[in-house]
C-alpha positions in Angstrom: 0.1 0.0 0.0 2.8 2.4 1.0 4.7 1.7 -2.3 1.5 2.2 -4.3 0.9 5.6 -2.7 4.6 6.5 -3.4 4.2 5.5 -6.9 1.1 7.7 -7.4 2.8 10.6 -5.7 5.9 10.3 -8.0 3.7 10.1 -11.0 1.8 13.0 -10.0 4.9 15.1 -9.4 6.3 14.0 -12.9 3.1 14.9 -14.8 2.9 18.2 -12.9 6.4 19.0 -13.9 5.7 18.1 -17.5 2.7 20.1 -17.7 4.4 23.2 -16.1 7.4 22.9 -18.4 5.4 22.7 -21.6 3.2 25.6 -20.4 6.2 27.7 -19.5 7.7 27.1 -22.9 4.6 28.1 -24.6 4.5 31.2 -22.6 8.0 32.0 -23.2 8.0 31.4 -27.0 4.5 31.4 -28.2 2.3 33.6 -25.9 -0.9 34.9 -27.6 -0.1 38.0 -29.5 -2.0 41.4 -28.8 -4.2 42.8 -31.6 -4.0 46.2 -33.2 -7.0 47.2 -31.3 -5.4 46.0 -27.9 -2.2 47.9 -28.6 -3.9 51.3 -29.4 -6.4 50.9 -26.7 -3.4 50.7 -24.3 -1.5 53.6 -26.1 -4.6 55.8 -26.1 -5.3 55.0 -22.4 -1.7 56.3 -21.5 -2.3 59.3 -23.6 1.1 58.8 -25.4 -0.2 58.1 -28.8 -3.3 57.3 -30.9 -4.5 55.1 -33.9 -5.3 58.4 -35.7 -1.7 59.7 -35.5 -0.6 56.3 -36.8 -2.9 56.2 -39.6 -1.8 59.7 -40.7 1.8 58.7 -40.9 3.4 58.9 -44.3 4.5 55.2 -44.5 5.5 52.5 -46.8 5.3 48.8 -46.0 8.4 46.7 -46.9 9.4 43.1 -46.7 12.7 41.3 -46.2 13.7 37.6 -45.9 15.5 36.6 -42.7 18.7 34.6 -42.6 16.7 31.5 -42.1 14.0 32.2 -44.7 11.2 34.0 -42.9 9.3 37.0 -44.4 9.7 40.0 -42.1 7.6 43.1 -42.4 8.2 46.7 -41.5 7.2 50.2 -42.4 9.5 52.9 -43.7 9.0 56.5 -42.7 11.5 58.6 -45.0 10.4 61.9 -43.8 13.8 63.5 -44.7 14.7 62.3 -48.1 18.1 64.0 -48.1 19.0 62.8 -44.6 21.5 59.9 -44.0 20.4 59.3 -40.5 18.1 56.5 -39.8 16.7 54.6 -36.5 15.3 51.1 -36.5 12.7 50.8 -33.7 12.3 47.3 -32.3 9.1 46.3 -30.3 8.6 44.1 -27.3 7.0 40.6 -26.8 3.4 40.0 -28.0 2.9 43.4 -29.6 3.9 44.7 -33.0 5.4 47.7 -34.7 2.4 49.7 -33.9 3.6 50.0 -30.3 6.9 51.4 -31.5 5.0 54.2 -33.4 4.9 56.2 -30.0 8.8 56.9 -30.5 8.5 58.1 -34.1 8.3 61.8 -33.2 11.2 61.4 -30.7 13.6 60.5 -33.5 12.0 62.7 -36.4 12.7 65.6 -34.2 16.3 64.9 -34.5 16.2 64.7 -38.3 16.0 60.9 -38.4 14.1 58.7 -40.9 12.4 55.8 -39.3 12.1 52.2 -39.9 9.5 50.3 -37.8 9.9 46.5 -37.8 7.8 43.6 -36.8 9.9 41.1 -35.0 9.5 37.4 -36.2 6.3 35.8 -35.1 4.8 39.2 -34.4 2.7 41.5 -36.5 2.9 40.7 -40.2 6.3 38.8 -39.9 6.5 35.1 -40.2 7.9 32.9 -37.6 6.9 30.1 -35.0 8.9 31.0 -31.9 10.4 33.9 -30.1 14.0 33.4 -29.2 14.7 36.6 -27.3 17.6 37.9 -29.6 19.2 34.5 -30.4 17.7 34.6 -34.0 16.3 38.1 -33.8 19.7 39.8 -33.7 20.2 38.5 -37.2 16.9 39.9 -38.3 18.0 43.4 -37.2 21.1 42.7 -39.3 18.9 42.0 -42.3 17.1 45.3 -41.8 20.3 47.2 -41.5 21.6 45.6 -44.7 18.3 46.4 -46.4 18.5 50.1 -45.4 22.1 50.3 -46.7 21.2 48.6 -49.9 18.2 50.9 -50.6 19.3 54.3 -49.1 23.2 54.4 -49.5 26.2 52.8 -47.9 27.0 56.0 -46.0 24.0 55.9 -43.6 24.1 56.6 -39.8 22.0 54.1 -38.2 20.7 53.9 -34.6 18.7 51.2 -33.0 15.9 51.6 -30.3 14.4 48.5 -28.5 11.7 48.0 -25.9 11.7 45.2 -23.5 12.2 42.0 -25.7 13.3 44.5 -28.3 15.8 46.0 -25.9 17.3 42.6 -25.3 17.5 42.1 -29.1 19.1 45.2 -29.8 21.6 44.5 -27.1 22.3 41.1 -28.4 22.8 42.7 -31.8 26.0 44.5 -30.4 27.9 41.2 -30.8 27.5 41.4 -34.6 26.9 45.1 -35.1 27.4 46.6 -38.5 29.9 49.5 -38.6 27.2 51.9 -39.9 25.2 51.3 -36.5 26.4 54.2 -34.3 24.3 54.0 -31.2 21.7 51.7 -29.3 18.9 52.6 -26.9 17.6 49.7 -24.8 14.4 50.5 -22.7 13.6 48.0 -19.9 15.8 45.3 -21.4 16.8 42.1 -19.6 20.4 41.5 -18.8 20.5 37.6 -19.0 17.6 35.3 -20.1 18.4 32.6 -17.5 18.3 35.1 -14.7 15.1 36.6 -16.0 13.4 33.2 -16.2 14.7 32.4 -12.7 13.3 35.7 -11.3 9.9 35.3 -13.1 9.5 31.7 -11.8 10.5 32.4 -8.1 9.3 35.9 -7.6 6.4 36.5 -10.0 5.0 33.0 -10.0 6.3 31.7 -6.6 7.5 28.4 -8.2 11.0 26.8 -7.3 13.3 27.4 -10.1 14.9 23.9 -9.5 14.3 21.5 -11.3 11.8 23.4 -13.6 14.3 25.8 -15.1 16.5 23.0 -16.3 13.4 21.2 -17.8 12.4 24.5 -19.5 16.0 24.8 -20.8 16.0 21.4 -22.5 12.6 21.7 -23.9 13.4 25.2 -25.3 16.4 23.6 -27.3 14.1 20.8 -28.6 11.3 23.2 -29.6 12.9 26.4 -30.5 16.5 25.6 -31.2 18.2 27.6 -28.3 19.2 27.4 -24.6 18.7 30.0 -22.1 22.5 30.5 -21.7 22.8 31.5 -25.3 21.0 34.7 -24.6 22.9 37.1 -22.5 22.9 40.8 -23.4 25.3 41.2 -20.4 28.0 39.4 -22.3 27.4 41.4 -25.5 27.5 44.8 -23.8 30.8 43.8 -22.0 32.6 43.5 -25.4 30.9 46.6 -27.0 32.4 50.1 -27.4 29.4 51.5 -29.2 27.5 54.3 -27.3 24.6 52.6 -25.5 21.7 54.2 -23.4 19.8 52.1 -21.0 16.3 53.2 -19.8 14.3 51.6 -17.1 11.3 52.3 -14.7 12.1 52.2 -11.1 8.8 50.2 -10.4 9.4 47.6 -13.1 8.7 44.2 -11.5 8.4 42.3 -14.7 11.9 42.9 -16.0 13.4 44.2 -12.7 15.1 47.6 -12.7 18.4 46.2 -11.4 18.9 44.4 -14.8 19.5 47.8 -16.6 21.8 48.8 -13.7 23.8 45.6 -14.1 24.1 46.2 -17.8 25.3 49.8 -17.3 27.9 48.8 -14.7 29.3 46.1 -17.1 29.2 48.2 -20.3 32.6 50.2 -21.2 32.2 53.8 -22.1 30.3 55.5 -23.7 27.2 54.7 -22.0 24.1 56.4 -20.1 21.5 55.2 -17.7 18.1 56.7 -17.3 15.9 55.7 -14.6 12.3 57.0 -14.5 10.7 57.4 -11.2 7.4 55.4 -10.8 7.5 53.9 -14.3 6.6 50.2 -14.5 7.4 47.8 -17.4 7.6 49.5 -20.8 5.9 52.7 -19.9 8.9 54.9 -19.1 8.1 57.2 -22.1 4.4 57.7 -21.2 5.3 58.4 -17.5 7.8 61.1 -18.4 7.9 62.0 -21.9 9.7 65.2 -21.5 12.7 63.9 -19.5 12.8 60.7 -21.7 13.0 63.0 -24.9 15.5 65.4 -23.4 17.9 62.5 -22.4 17.5 60.6 -25.5 18.2 63.8 -27.7 21.2 64.5 -25.5 22.5 60.9 -25.9 22.1 60.9 -29.6 23.9 64.4 -30.1 26.6 63.2 -27.8 27.0 59.8 -29.6 27.2 61.3 -33.0 28.8 64.6 -31.9 26.1 66.7 -33.7 24.5 70.0 -32.8 20.7 70.1 -32.0 18.4 69.7 -35.0 15.6 72.3 -35.7 12.6 70.2 -36.3 10.5 71.0 -39.4 7.7 68.5 -38.5 4.2 69.8 -38.7 2.3 70.0 -35.4 -0.6 67.4 -35.1 
């Protein structure tokens, strides 16, 4: 009788671990995507952007093919045809390029043309799994190459990424093209293993052992990468590109200390902006004035250029 009970308990634990592992991997790599309506409902609630402003943008849809054969989608906003300055804006997990549109004015005010991109598996881009920069950094490289091929080899390119997009642009530092001159990472993770450990233990109150190891193995089988293969911290340690880290002080999803850690490990030039009271991915909407001032100052410093007088129409 005792042995029967023990066997039942062991089977129950194994089944529970298997279920949790598969559920966690689905949440990590294939979480349900937000709709256009969801995204703009959120943006309009914060007051930072609206669907009307997005629809009014003079934009052109473009497609590229990723290194592994996926169709990737984006929008080009070449407001300044004579300008050689471009920024690629990379969104976070489960959203799309529509959420990146809130930053368009931020860069156009500095004379930049803008490329909004849908990350693989998001928006109008193809893909089955999210890999947190493991594959996505090569997608960024594809977009950089596309810009150089279509607008000239003498471009100055910057990158802005939010959350998963922030991790992606930091991972890209390891393979950055010489024409990429600065990176802005808003609420990025410093290391995927540490982020998953934090989210299991702190957010979900689940012991990381042995679940984290089980998740790691299933990730490799399903999505083709291991947690240890995604570590923006390692990428920034080897980079001398100007990088600006932005984080909200009340971010409990990707903890604030991750940007602090990244900043501490990054060689100069670098900048850290902490927005008081901001939670995850809402630093810009909480304090748009300070965010804009700091970003503009960082860009000018990174490129050693004077302030640009904006010619944008008011909306």
